[in-house]
VMD Tcl script that builds the backbone (N, CA, C; Angstrom):
set m [mol new atoms 345]
animate dup $m
set s [atomselect $m all]
$s set {name element resname resid chain x y z} {
  {N N MET 1 A 144.905 176.771 73.753}
  {CA C MET 1 A 145.857 175.721 73.368}
  {C C MET 1 A 146.397 174.802 74.555}
  {N N ASN 2 A 146.411 173.581 74.106}
  {CA C ASN 2 A 147.013 172.618 75.301}
  {C C ASN 2 A 148.215 173.221 75.858}
  {N N GLU 3 A 148.503 173.130 77.309}
  {CA C GLU 3 A 149.714 173.593 77.748}
  {C C GLU 3 A 150.783 172.894 77.250}
  {N N SER 4 A 150.913 171.685 77.040}
  {CA C SER 4 A 152.145 170.898 76.648}
  {C C SER 4 A 152.484 171.418 75.166}
  {N N VAL 5 A 151.706 171.675 74.501}
  {CA C VAL 5 A 151.715 171.929 72.925}
  {C C VAL 5 A 152.061 173.299 72.714}
  {N N GLN 6 A 151.684 174.352 73.750}
  {CA C GLN 6 A 151.929 175.590 73.787}
  {C C GLN 6 A 153.448 175.738 74.006}
  {N N GLU 7 A 154.064 175.248 75.169}
  {CA C GLU 7 A 155.387 174.988 75.466}
  {C C GLU 7 A 156.212 174.468 74.275}
  {N N TYR 8 A 156.049 173.450 73.657}
  {CA C TYR 8 A 156.517 172.671 72.598}
  {C C TYR 8 A 156.735 174.019 71.473}
  {N N ILE 9 A 155.518 174.863 71.198}
  {CA C ILE 9 A 155.699 175.601 70.103}
  {C C ILE 9 A 156.568 176.935 70.280}
  {N N ASP 10 A 156.331 177.565 71.645}
  {CA C ASP 10 A 156.917 178.595 72.106}
  {C C ASP 10 A 158.484 178.580 72.052}
  {N N LYS 11 A 159.092 177.128 71.592}
  {CA C LYS 11 A 160.613 177.201 71.636}
  {C C LYS 11 A 160.867 177.537 70.239}
  {N N TYR 12 A 160.276 177.796 69.324}
  {CA C TYR 12 A 160.337 178.159 67.865}
  {C C TYR 12 A 160.100 179.740 67.620}
  {N N PRO 13 A 161.122 180.110 66.599}
  {CA C PRO 13 A 160.823 181.644 66.228}
  {C C PRO 13 A 159.509 181.941 65.954}
  {N N ASP 14 A 159.407 183.464 65.989}
  {CA C ASP 14 A 157.922 183.730 65.819}
  {C C ASP 14 A 157.147 183.415 64.472}
  {N N GLU 15 A 158.213 183.445 63.275}
  {CA C GLU 15 A 157.465 183.102 62.169}
  {C C GLU 15 A 157.054 181.852 62.050}
  {N N VAL 16 A 157.611 180.897 62.483}
  {CA C VAL 16 A 157.059 179.542 62.631}
  {C C VAL 16 A 156.090 179.298 63.524}
  {N N LYS 17 A 155.990 179.904 64.597}
  {CA C LYS 17 A 154.850 179.981 65.546}
  {C C LYS 17 A 153.329 180.744 64.699}
  {N N GLU 18 A 153.848 181.604 63.961}
  {CA C GLU 18 A 152.471 182.144 63.422}
  {C C GLU 18 A 152.081 181.179 62.282}
  {N N LEU 19 A 153.205 180.820 61.611}
  {CA C LEU 19 A 152.468 179.480 60.484}
  {C C LEU 19 A 151.754 178.626 61.197}
  {N N TYR 20 A 152.537 178.106 62.032}
  {CA C TYR 20 A 151.946 176.915 62.989}
  {C C TYR 20 A 150.517 177.281 63.434}
  {N N ILE 21 A 150.188 178.389 64.052}
  {CA C ILE 21 A 149.018 178.863 64.540}
  {C C ILE 21 A 147.802 179.010 63.440}
  {N N ARG 22 A 148.404 179.448 62.379}
  {CA C ARG 22 A 147.580 179.699 61.309}
  {C C ARG 22 A 147.261 178.252 60.613}
  {N N LEU 23 A 147.865 177.439 60.712}
  {CA C LEU 23 A 147.544 176.049 60.187}
  {C C LEU 23 A 146.456 175.390 61.412}
  {N N ARG 24 A 146.895 175.483 62.379}
  {CA C ARG 24 A 146.055 175.009 63.641}
  {C C ARG 24 A 144.654 175.646 63.640}
  {N N THR 25 A 144.450 177.021 63.350}
  {CA C THR 25 A 143.552 177.476 63.282}
  {C C THR 25 A 142.411 176.795 61.950}
  {N N ILE 26 A 143.071 176.462 60.972}
  {CA C ILE 26 A 142.614 175.914 59.796}
  {C C ILE 26 A 142.012 174.682 60.407}
  {N N ILE 27 A 142.735 173.908 60.945}
  {CA C ILE 27 A 142.204 172.464 61.307}
  {C C ILE 27 A 140.739 172.765 62.254}
  {N N TYR 28 A 141.062 173.695 63.216}
  {CA C TYR 28 A 139.835 173.900 64.199}
  {C C TYR 28 A 138.528 174.622 63.456}
  {N N ASP 29 A 139.044 175.566 62.372}
  {CA C ASP 29 A 137.464 175.973 61.441}
  {C C ASP 29 A 137.202 174.932 60.599}
  {N N SER 30 A 138.116 173.898 60.014}
  {CA C SER 30 A 137.520 172.803 59.235}
  {C C SER 30 A 136.616 171.831 59.547}
  {N N VAL 31 A 136.862 171.525 61.031}
  {CA C VAL 31 A 136.309 170.571 61.458}
  {C C VAL 31 A 135.147 170.673 62.465}
  {N N SER 32 A 134.326 170.193 62.419}
  {CA C SER 32 A 132.947 170.542 63.515}
  {C C SER 32 A 132.858 169.530 64.624}
  {N N TYR 33 A 133.762 168.589 64.678}
  {CA C TYR 33 A 133.791 167.595 65.555}
  {C C TYR 33 A 134.757 168.136 66.562}
  {N N GLU 34 A 134.731 167.511 67.885}
  {CA C GLU 34 A 135.489 167.878 69.055}
  {C C GLU 34 A 136.723 167.344 68.679}
  {N N ILE 35 A 137.935 168.155 68.771}
  {CA C ILE 35 A 139.290 167.742 68.479}
  {C C ILE 35 A 140.049 167.674 69.957}
  {N N GLU 36 A 140.849 166.540 69.773}
  {CA C GLU 36 A 141.662 166.180 70.869}
  {C C GLU 36 A 143.107 166.780 70.748}
  {N N GLU 37 A 143.523 167.575 71.218}
  {CA C GLU 37 A 145.206 168.403 70.988}
  {C C GLU 37 A 145.895 167.905 72.173}
  {N N LYS 38 A 146.963 167.237 71.492}
  {CA C LYS 38 A 147.917 166.633 72.570}
  {C C LYS 38 A 149.291 166.385 71.849}
  {N N LEU 39 A 150.378 166.347 72.506}
  {CA C LEU 39 A 151.490 165.730 72.007}
  {C C LEU 39 A 151.906 164.235 72.010}
  {N N TRP 40 A 152.134 163.891 70.955}
  {CA C TRP 40 A 152.443 162.526 70.659}
  {C C TRP 40 A 153.738 162.331 70.096}
  {N N ALA 41 A 154.476 161.628 70.937}
  {CA C ALA 41 A 155.994 161.257 70.662}
  {C C ALA 41 A 156.725 162.615 70.641}
  {N N LYS 42 A 156.131 163.716 71.281}
  {CA C LYS 42 A 156.710 165.071 71.385}
  {C C LYS 42 A 156.202 165.777 69.999}
  {N N ILE 43 A 155.358 165.456 69.399}
  {CA C ILE 43 A 154.660 166.092 68.153}
  {C C ILE 43 A 153.324 166.671 68.108}
  {N N PRO 44 A 153.104 167.840 68.119}
  {CA C PRO 44 A 151.542 168.255 68.240}
  {C C PRO 44 A 150.568 167.623 67.317}
  {N N SER 45 A 149.825 166.940 67.869}
  {CA C SER 45 A 148.769 166.297 67.073}
  {C C SER 45 A 147.229 166.440 67.511}
  {N N TYR 46 A 146.457 166.444 66.473}
  {CA C TYR 46 A 145.026 166.815 66.616}
  {C C TYR 46 A 144.176 165.300 66.230}
  {N N TYR 47 A 143.473 165.009 67.188}
  {CA C TYR 47 A 142.751 163.609 66.980}
  {C C TYR 47 A 141.390 163.968 66.817}
  {N N VAL 48 A 140.755 163.450 66.225}
  {CA C VAL 48 A 139.172 162.757 66.077}
  {C C VAL 48 A 139.075 161.449 66.115}
  {N N GLY 49 A 138.623 160.914 67.217}
  {CA C GLY 49 A 138.549 159.216 67.399}
  {C C GLY 49 A 140.074 158.622 67.029}
  {N N ASP 50 A 140.396 157.841 66.021}
  {CA C ASP 50 A 141.726 157.313 65.567}
  {C C ASP 50 A 142.458 158.378 64.492}
  {N N SER 51 A 141.284 159.024 63.990}
  {CA C SER 51 A 142.216 159.967 62.916}
  {C C SER 51 A 142.945 161.101 63.379}
  {N N PHE 52 A 144.066 161.398 62.712}
  {CA C PHE 52 A 144.825 162.516 63.375}
  {C C PHE 52 A 145.773 163.288 62.087}
  {N N VAL 53 A 145.976 164.691 62.704}
  {CA C VAL 53 A 146.648 165.439 61.915}
  {C C VAL 53 A 147.652 165.997 62.887}
  {N N ARG 54 A 149.044 165.848 62.309}
  {CA C ARG 54 A 150.220 166.398 62.917}
  {C C ARG 54 A 150.783 167.630 62.380}
  {N N LEU 55 A 151.143 168.510 62.977}
  {CA C LEU 55 A 151.853 169.625 62.773}
  {C C LEU 55 A 153.155 169.627 63.078}
  {N N ILE 56 A 154.195 169.535 62.385}
  {CA C ILE 56 A 155.609 169.404 62.898}
  {C C ILE 56 A 156.473 170.519 62.638}
  {N N PRO 57 A 156.684 171.399 63.268}
  {CA C PRO 57 A 157.399 172.642 62.938}
  {C C PRO 57 A 159.225 172.253 62.781}
  {N N PHE 58 A 159.467 173.071 62.011}
  {CA C PHE 58 A 160.935 173.204 61.838}
  {C C PHE 58 A 161.444 174.546 61.643}
  {N N LYS 59 A 162.647 174.767 61.531}
  {CA C LYS 59 A 163.025 176.085 61.567}
  {C C LYS 59 A 162.692 177.060 60.445}
  {N N ASP 60 A 162.380 176.273 59.267}
  {CA C ASP 60 A 161.942 177.379 58.151}
  {C C ASP 60 A 160.808 176.816 57.515}
  {N N HIS 61 A 160.044 175.725 58.199}
  {CA C HIS 61 A 158.487 175.264 57.514}
  {C C HIS 61 A 157.717 174.420 58.592}
  {N N VAL 62 A 156.917 174.129 58.270}
  {CA C VAL 62 A 156.146 173.362 59.002}
  {C C VAL 62 A 155.619 171.916 58.177}
  {N N ASN 63 A 155.846 170.475 58.738}
  {CA C ASN 63 A 155.296 169.421 57.959}
  {C C ASN 63 A 153.732 169.232 58.468}
  {N N VAL 64 A 153.022 169.009 57.362}
  {CA C VAL 64 A 151.553 168.525 57.742}
  {C C VAL 64 A 151.678 167.259 57.542}
  {N N GLU 65 A 151.309 166.451 58.622}
  {CA C GLU 65 A 150.874 165.022 58.344}
  {C C GLU 65 A 149.439 164.506 58.589}
  {N N ALA 66 A 148.802 164.174 57.507}
  {CA C ALA 66 A 147.469 164.173 57.332}
  {C C ALA 66 A 147.186 162.957 55.938}
  {N N ALA 67 A 146.289 162.188 56.402}
  {CA C ALA 67 A 146.206 160.919 55.711}
  {C C ALA 67 A 145.747 161.411 54.200}
  {N N ALA 68 A 145.072 162.785 54.032}
  {CA C ALA 68 A 144.397 162.860 52.806}
  {C C ALA 68 A 145.265 163.788 51.843}
  {N N VAL 69 A 146.503 163.977 52.348}
  {CA C VAL 69 A 147.530 164.931 51.637}
  {C C VAL 69 A 147.696 164.318 50.221}
  {N N LEU 70 A 147.770 162.999 50.052}
  {CA C LEU 70 A 148.173 162.427 48.713}
  {C C LEU 70 A 146.975 162.565 47.654}
  {N N ALA 71 A 145.927 162.628 48.409}
  {CA C ALA 71 A 144.691 162.590 47.310}
  {C C ALA 71 A 144.442 164.018 46.898}
  {N N HIS 72 A 145.068 164.979 47.309}
  {CA C HIS 72 A 144.926 166.451 47.072}
  {C C HIS 72 A 146.484 166.969 46.313}
  {N N LYS 73 A 147.093 165.919 45.982}
  {CA C LYS 73 A 148.708 166.332 45.534}
  {C C LYS 73 A 148.478 167.212 44.205}
  {N N GLU 74 A 147.526 167.072 43.400}
  {CA C GLU 74 A 147.503 167.907 41.999}
  {C C GLU 74 A 147.315 169.446 42.522}
  {N N GLU 75 A 146.426 169.579 43.595}
  {CA C GLU 75 A 146.083 170.992 44.043}
  {C C GLU 75 A 147.340 171.457 44.872}
  {N N LEU 76 A 148.153 170.962 45.024}
  {CA C LEU 76 A 149.332 171.311 45.734}
  {C C LEU 76 A 150.707 171.236 45.223}
  {N N GLY 77 A 150.579 171.535 43.705}
  {CA C GLY 77 A 151.844 171.459 42.653}
  {C C GLY 77 A 153.008 172.486 43.278}
  {N N GLY 78 A 153.056 173.410 43.873}
  {CA C GLY 78 A 153.895 174.194 44.107}
  {C C GLY 78 A 154.584 173.833 45.601}
  {N N TYR 79 A 153.949 172.997 46.257}
  {CA C TYR 79 A 154.464 172.389 47.436}
  {C C TYR 79 A 155.153 171.078 47.493}
  {N N LYS 80 A 156.073 170.926 48.476}
  {CA C LYS 80 A 156.853 169.820 48.477}
  {C C LYS 80 A 156.193 168.777 49.513}
  {N N ILE 81 A 156.009 167.504 48.865}
  {CA C ILE 81 A 155.280 166.404 49.692}
  {C C ILE 81 A 156.626 165.511 49.873}
  {N N THR 82 A 156.798 165.073 51.085}
  {CA C THR 82 A 157.996 164.136 51.223}
  {C C THR 82 A 157.610 162.744 50.813}
  {N N PRO 83 A 158.649 161.902 50.755}
  {CA C PRO 83 A 158.385 160.453 50.100}
  {C C PRO 83 A 157.470 159.731 51.298}
  {N N LYS 84 A 157.110 160.216 52.616}
  {CA C LYS 84 A 156.112 159.733 53.503}
  {C C LYS 84 A 154.888 160.179 53.450}
  {N N GLY 85 A 154.718 161.154 52.206}
  {CA C GLY 85 A 153.651 161.783 52.340}
  {C C GLY 85 A 152.861 163.072 53.130}
  {N N MET 86 A 154.228 163.854 53.700}
  {CA C MET 86 A 153.912 164.839 54.410}
  {C C MET 86 A 154.175 166.081 53.317}
  {N N LEU 87 A 153.197 167.007 53.865}
  {CA C LEU 87 A 153.166 168.299 53.264}
  {C C LEU 87 A 154.136 169.209 53.731}
  {N N GLN 88 A 155.110 169.826 53.222}
  {CA C GLN 88 A 156.101 171.016 53.975}
  {C C GLN 88 A 155.309 172.353 53.287}
  {N N ILE 89 A 155.287 173.116 54.192}
  {CA C ILE 89 A 155.064 174.513 53.999}
  {C C ILE 89 A 155.858 175.476 54.454}
  {N N TYR 90 A 156.583 175.910 53.818}
  {CA C TYR 90 A 157.665 176.990 54.044}
  {C C TYR 90 A 157.313 178.254 54.482}
  {N N LEU 91 A 157.869 179.049 55.269}
  {CA C LEU 91 A 157.362 180.493 55.834}
  {C C LEU 91 A 157.197 181.437 54.477}
  {N N LYS 92 A 157.730 181.343 53.651}
  {CA C LYS 92 A 157.360 182.455 52.552}
  {C C LYS 92 A 156.213 181.751 51.673}
  {N N GLN 93 A 156.022 180.596 51.766}
  {CA C GLN 93 A 154.782 180.124 50.994}
  {C C GLN 93 A 153.324 180.512 51.498}
  {N N ASP 94 A 152.558 180.503 50.287}
  {CA C ASP 94 A 151.058 181.153 50.571}
  {C C ASP 94 A 150.357 179.675 51.450}
  {N N VAL 95 A 149.523 179.955 52.250}
  {CA C VAL 95 A 148.785 178.931 53.054}
  {C C VAL 95 A 147.531 178.741 52.108}
  {N N LEU 96 A 147.499 177.795 51.526}
  {CA C LEU 96 A 146.436 177.192 50.706}
  {C C LEU 96 A 145.120 176.752 51.792}
  {N N GLN 97 A 144.390 177.653 52.198}
  {CA C GLN 97 A 143.412 177.499 53.241}
  {C C GLN 97 A 142.320 176.350 52.747}
  {N N ASP 98 A 141.872 176.805 51.705}
  {CA C ASP 98 A 140.614 175.720 51.015}
  {C C ASP 98 A 140.990 174.526 50.691}
  {N N VAL 99 A 142.225 174.248 50.195}
  {CA C VAL 99 A 142.790 172.935 50.208}
  {C C VAL 99 A 142.992 172.363 51.321}
  {N N LEU 100 A 143.651 172.986 52.369}
  {CA C LEU 100 A 144.099 172.420 53.506}
  {C C LEU 100 A 142.752 172.115 54.277}
  {N N GLY 101 A 141.898 172.971 54.187}
  {CA C GLY 101 A 140.627 172.726 54.810}
  {C C GLY 101 A 140.001 171.371 54.437}
  {N N LYS 102 A 140.025 170.992 53.151}
  {CA C LYS 102 A 139.484 169.742 52.560}
  {C C LYS 102 A 140.198 168.569 53.105}
  {N N ILE 103 A 141.641 168.831 53.236}
  {CA C ILE 103 A 142.525 167.914 53.637}
  {C C ILE 103 A 142.424 167.403 55.089}
  {N N PHE 104 A 142.089 168.494 56.068}
  {CA C PHE 104 A 141.648 168.269 57.190}
  {C C PHE 104 A 140.571 167.562 57.411}
  {N N VAL 105 A 139.354 168.087 56.796}
  {CA C VAL 105 A 137.920 167.527 56.772}
  {C C VAL 105 A 138.256 165.986 56.532}
  {N N GLU 106 A 138.763 165.753 55.395}
  {CA C GLU 106 A 138.544 164.311 54.911}
  {C C GLU 106 A 139.454 163.185 55.720}
  {N N THR 107 A 140.628 163.930 56.476}
  {CA C THR 107 A 141.330 163.014 57.329}
  {C C THR 107 A 140.726 163.103 58.811}
  {N N LEU 108 A 140.161 163.910 59.303}
  {CA C LEU 108 A 139.477 163.807 60.540}
  {C C LEU 108 A 137.783 163.584 60.617}
  {N N ASP 109 A 137.366 163.576 59.482}
  {CA C ASP 109 A 135.818 163.346 59.642}
  {C C ASP 109 A 135.159 162.187 59.986}
  {N N GLU 110 A 134.581 162.232 61.145}
  {CA C GLU 110 A 134.324 161.139 61.817}
  {C C GLU 110 A 133.626 160.098 60.988}
  {N N MET 111 A 132.603 160.434 59.724}
  {CA C MET 111 A 132.153 159.236 59.086}
  {C C MET 111 A 133.065 158.536 58.436}
  {N N SER 112 A 134.425 158.918 58.278}
  {CA C SER 112 A 135.625 158.572 57.455}
  {C C SER 112 A 136.034 157.573 58.365}
  {N N VAL 113 A 136.101 157.799 59.669}
  {CA C VAL 113 A 136.666 157.243 60.875}
  {C C VAL 113 A 135.844 155.851 60.894}
  {N N CYS 114 A 134.377 156.070 60.954}
  {CA C CYS 114 A 133.736 154.905 61.073}
  {C C CYS 114 A 133.556 153.953 59.958}
  {N N ASN 115 A 134.167 154.298 58.672}
  {CA C ASN 115 A 134.059 153.600 57.760}
  {C C ASN 115 A 135.317 152.426 57.467}
}
mol reanalyze $m
mol bondsrecalc $m
mol representation Tube
mol addrep $m
C-alpha cells in the first residue's frame, strides 16, 4: 500500500480499515492494468490513466466513488447511493464483490479510457 494512503487509513478504527482493505483488494483483483494508488485532495484514489476510483472512509461506512456506480444501481438495491452517485457501504453490510468488480472494471478499463 502507498505509504501516504496507509498513514491516512491508519487513523480509522479497525472495522473501517478492514472494509477499506477489502474494497481495495477487489479493485486490484478486478483490473489487470497497472493501478496508481495515491491521495488526491487527501482522499485515497486508484487511477488507470485518467479514470479513477476513490474510497472515502468514514466512521461507520466507506463511500465508493466510481463512474460506473449508477450503471449498476439496480444491482445495488439495498445500498445507499448519494445524490453525487457515490455508493455507501456500511460496516454491517455485505460487500457485493461481483457487482463491485464489474463497477471497478468498467470504471478503470483502459479501453473505456481510450474511447
